[in-house]
C-alpha positions as CSV (number, residue, x, y, z in Angstrom):
1,M,41.1,-53.4,-15.9
2,K,41.1,-55.1,-19.5
3,V,44.3,-55.3,-21.5
4,E,43.7,-55.8,-25.4
5,I,47.0,-57.2,-27.1
6,N,47.3,-55.6,-30.7
7,G,50.7,-56.0,-31.8
8,E,49.7,-53.7,-35.1
9,K,47.2,-50.8,-33.0
10,Y,50.4,-50.6,-30.3
11,D,53.6,-50.2,-32.9
12,K,51.1,-47.4,-34.6
13,F,50.8,-45.4,-31.2
14,Q,54.5,-46.5,-30.3
15,E,55.9,-45.0,-33.3
16,H,53.8,-41.7,-32.8
17,I,55.0,-41.4,-28.8
18,L,58.5,-41.6,-30.3
19,A,58.2,-39.1,-32.9
20,E,56.4,-36.7,-30.2
21,I,59.6,-37.4,-27.8
22,I,62.0,-36.7,-30.4
23,K,60.1,-33.9,-31.7
24,S,59.7,-32.2,-28.4
25,T,63.6,-33.1,-27.8
26,K,64.3,-30.9,-30.9
27,E,62.0,-27.7,-30.3
28,I,63.5,-27.6,-26.7
29,L,67.1,-27.7,-28.0
30,E,66.7,-25.2,-30.7
31,E,64.6,-23.0,-28.1
32,K,67.5,-22.7,-25.8
33,G,70.1,-21.6,-28.7
34,V,71.9,-25.3,-28.6
35,P,74.3,-24.8,-31.6
36,E,72.6,-26.4,-34.8
37,E,75.3,-28.8,-35.2
38,L,74.7,-30.2,-32.1
39,I,71.1,-30.3,-32.3
40,Y,70.6,-34.0,-34.1
41,D,73.6,-35.8,-32.0
42,I,71.6,-34.9,-29.0
43,T,68.3,-34.9,-29.6
44,G,69.0,-38.8,-30.6
45,D,71.1,-39.7,-27.5
46,L,68.6,-38.1,-25.3
47,S,65.6,-39.7,-27.2
48,F,67.5,-42.9,-27.0
49,Q,68.1,-42.8,-22.8
50,I,64.2,-41.5,-22.8
51,C,63.0,-44.5,-24.4
52,A,65.4,-47.0,-22.8
53,I,63.7,-46.1,-19.7
54,I,60.1,-46.4,-21.1
55,D,61.1,-49.6,-22.6
56,S,62.9,-51.4,-19.3
57,S,66.2,-51.5,-21.2
58,A,67.6,-49.7,-18.5
59,V,67.8,-51.6,-14.5
60,M,66.1,-49.4,-12.2
61,E,65.5,-50.2,-8.7
62,V,63.3,-48.5,-5.7
63,D,63.6,-50.1,-2.2
64,G,66.0,-52.7,-3.6
65,E,63.4,-54.0,-6.0
66,E,63.3,-54.1,-9.8
67,V,60.9,-51.7,-11.1
68,L,60.3,-52.4,-15.1
69,P,57.9,-50.0,-16.5
70,F,55.3,-51.6,-19.1
71,L,53.8,-49.2,-21.3
72,T,50.6,-49.1,-22.6
73,F,48.0,-47.1,-24.1
74,S,44.2,-46.3,-23.1
75,K,42.0,-46.5,-26.2
76,S,40.5,-43.1,-24.9
77,L,40.0,-40.7,-22.1
78,E,36.5,-42.2,-21.5
79,K,37.4,-45.9,-22.0
80,R,40.9,-45.9,-19.2
81,D,39.0,-49.5,-18.5
82,T,40.8,-50.7,-21.0
83,V,44.2,-50.6,-22.4
84,I,46.6,-51.2,-25.6
85,A,49.5,-53.5,-25.0
86,N,52.0,-55.2,-26.7
87,D,53.3,-58.7,-25.6
88,G,56.8,-58.2,-25.8
89,G,55.9,-54.3,-24.3
90,S,57.6,-51.2,-26.1
91,Y,60.7,-51.1,-28.2
92,M,60.8,-47.5,-28.9
93,H,64.5,-47.4,-28.3
94,E,65.4,-50.0,-31.1
95,M,63.3,-47.2,-33.4
96,V,65.0,-44.0,-32.3
97,Y,67.7,-43.4,-34.6
98,G,66.1,-44.2,-37.5
99,S,62.4,-42.0,-36.5
100,T,65.4,-39.1,-35.4
101,D,66.7,-39.4,-39.2
102,E,63.2,-38.8,-40.8
103,I,62.2,-36.0,-38.4
104,F,65.5,-34.7,-39.4
105,E,64.7,-35.2,-43.0
106,I,68.2,-37.3,-43.0
107,D,68.6,-39.7,-46.1
């Protein structure tokens, strides 16, 4: 497997997956009838926690060994032999609340 380090592409993909996490969380909360005044806060907080896990910001262990996820993206279904990565890994948790504001259209 080849790893292509491309920060520009990676950032674009990372921002897209973050938006999908936020939108999906918001939709589920709305479908479940969560009061509207709580949806923004819950969406932001859940998205932050999910992204912290993906970003390796949350410490995890399996059988006493630290486990650190490292998010990458494949070029396509046919080209899974090459993945796009960022030198420092993902940092979506740092963008969650700004992206949540954008999705909720808050200025």
